[in-house]
C-alpha positions in Angstrom: 105.8 73.3 139.6 104.1 70.6 141.3 101.0 71.9 143.6 102.5 69.9 146.6 105.9 71.7 146.4 104.5 75.2 146.8 101.0 77.1 146.6 102.0 80.2 144.0 99.1 82.5 145.0 100.0 82.2 148.8 103.9 82.5 147.8 103.2 85.6 145.8 100.9 87.4 148.5 103.7 86.6 151.2 106.2 87.8 148.7 104.3 90.9 148.0 104.2 91.6 151.6 108.2 91.1 152.0 108.1 88.0 153.4 111.8 86.8 153.3 110.8 83.0 153.9 108.5 83.2 150.9 111.5 84.5 148.8 113.7 81.6 150.1 111.2 79.1 149.1 110.8 81.0 145.6 114.4 80.5 145.2 114.8 77.1 146.6 111.7 76.1 144.2 112.8 77.7 141.0 116.6 78.1 140.8 116.9 74.6 139.5 114.4 75.1 136.8 116.0 78.6 136.0 119.5 77.4 136.2 118.7 74.5 133.7 116.9 77.4 131.4 120.1 79.5 131.6 122.6 76.7 131.2 120.9 75.9 127.5 122.5 79.2 126.4 126.1 77.7 126.7 127.4 81.1 128.4 130.4 80.5 131.2 129.5 79.6 134.5 130.2 82.9 136.2 127.5 84.5 133.7 125.4 81.9 134.2 125.3 82.5 138.1 125.1 86.1 137.4 122.1 85.8 135.5 120.5 83.5 138.2 121.3 86.2 140.9 120.1 89.1 139.2 116.8 87.5 138.2 116.2 86.7 141.9 117.3 90.0 142.7 114.8 91.6 140.1 111.8 89.4 141.8 112.7 90.8 145.1 113.0 94.3 143.9 109.4 94.0 142.6 107.9 92.6 145.5 104.7 94.2 146.3 104.2 94.7 142.5 103.8 90.9 141.4 100.8 89.8 139.8 99.4 86.5 141.5 97.6 85.6 138.3 100.7 85.3 136.4 102.6 82.1 136.6 105.9 82.5 138.7 108.0 80.3 136.3 106.9 82.6 133.2 107.9 85.5 135.3 111.5 84.6 136.0 111.9 83.1 132.8 111.3 86.1 131.0 113.6 88.1 133.7 116.4 85.6 133.0 115.9 85.9 129.1 116.0 89.9 129.6 119.3 89.5 131.7 120.7 87.2 129.1 119.9 89.2 126.1 121.4 92.2 127.8 124.6 90.2 128.9 124.8 89.2 125.1 124.2 92.7 123.9 127.1 93.8 126.0 129.6 91.0 124.8 128.6 91.8 121.2 129.3 95.5 121.9 132.6 94.7 123.7 133.5 92.4 120.9 132.7 95.0 118.1 134.8 97.6 119.9 137.8 95.2 120.2 137.4 94.1 116.4 137.0 97.6 115.4 140.3 98.6 117.1 142.2 95.6 115.2 140.4 95.3 112.0 138.5 98.2 110.6 137.1 96.8 107.5 135.1 93.6 109.5 131.5 94.3 110.0 130.5 92.4 113.3 126.9 92.7 112.8 124.8 94.2 109.9 121.5 95.2 111.4 120.9 97.3 114.7 118.8 95.2 117.3 116.0 98.2 117.2 115.4 97.3 113.5 115.3 93.9 114.1 112.5 94.3 117.0 110.7 96.3 114.4 111.3 93.7 111.5 109.7 91.0 113.8 106.7 93.0 114.8 106.0 93.5 111.3 106.4 89.9 110.3 104.1 89.3 113.1 101.6 91.7 111.6 101.5 89.7 108.3 100.7 86.4 110.1 97.0 85.4 110.7 95.7 87.0 114.2 95.6 83.7 116.1 98.9 82.3 114.9 100.8 85.6 115.8 99.0 85.8 118.9 100.0 81.8 119.9 103.6 82.8 118.8 103.9 86.1 121.1 102.4 83.8 123.8 104.6 81.0 123.3 108.0 82.8 122.3 107.9 86.1 123.7 105.6 85.8 126.8 106.7 82.3 128.1 103.7 80.5 128.1 103.8 76.6 127.7 101.4 74.9 124.9 99.2 73.6 127.4 98.7 77.1 128.8 98.3 78.5 125.4 95.6 75.9 124.5 93.4 76.5 127.5 93.4 80.5 127.4 92.4 80.2 123.7 90.2 77.4 123.9 92.2 75.2 121.0 93.8 72.0 121.2 97.4 71.6 122.1 98.3 70.1 118.6 96.9 73.6 116.9 98.9 75.4 119.3 101.8 73.4 117.7 101.0 74.0 114.6 100.8 77.6 114.7 104.1 77.8 116.4 105.8 75.6 114.1 104.1 77.6 111.0 105.0 81.1 112.6 108.3 80.0 113.4 109.0 78.9 109.9 107.9 82.1 108.3 110.1 84.0 110.7 113.0 82.2 110.2 112.4 82.4 106.5 112.0 86.0 106.4 114.9 87.0 109.0 117.4 84.7 107.2 119.5 87.5 105.5 119.8 89.5 108.4 123.3 88.2 109.5 124.6 88.0 113.2 121.8 89.4 114.9 119.0 86.8 113.4 120.9 84.1 115.4 120.8 86.4 118.5 117.3 86.9 117.8 116.6 83.3 117.3 118.4 82.5 120.8 115.3 83.9 122.4 112.4 83.5 120.5 112.8 80.4 118.2 113.3 76.6 119.0 
């Protein structure tokens, strides 16, 4: 976000104080970015709009708790990812229920989500510490490569190398876990 458009720290302070005008500015400044992000997931327009609304509703509900040191874009994208994830999970469960009603021998997914989360954590523990940290900052916390490089005191190309190498390892090790793997890649891997 351009410095000329909004001053994030002032906006967060105003929002934390319940300033509705600050919320409107936040919505106007970040909704196009968020809509662009959400639309990459090929969900229907109604779900896309619902995710957008739910994201900003969650921001408003958390006013007073926002940290001025966390970039708003990262915070908003994380909320949207969680909403998309929950939405997809509900759709998968509904699909499973519908499929099981008609075809009892078809397995819709092989590995429960909690198992995949544990598997991802275990995989990340096998990576070198800095590589795992860069991966988590990029794919889970939503930091840009430039932000990671600045925070860790390494070059942007080193960050990109860490992400590429760790993504390759994660993809390779998750390859055999079926449908949920695709869903997990949806959120964390390029």
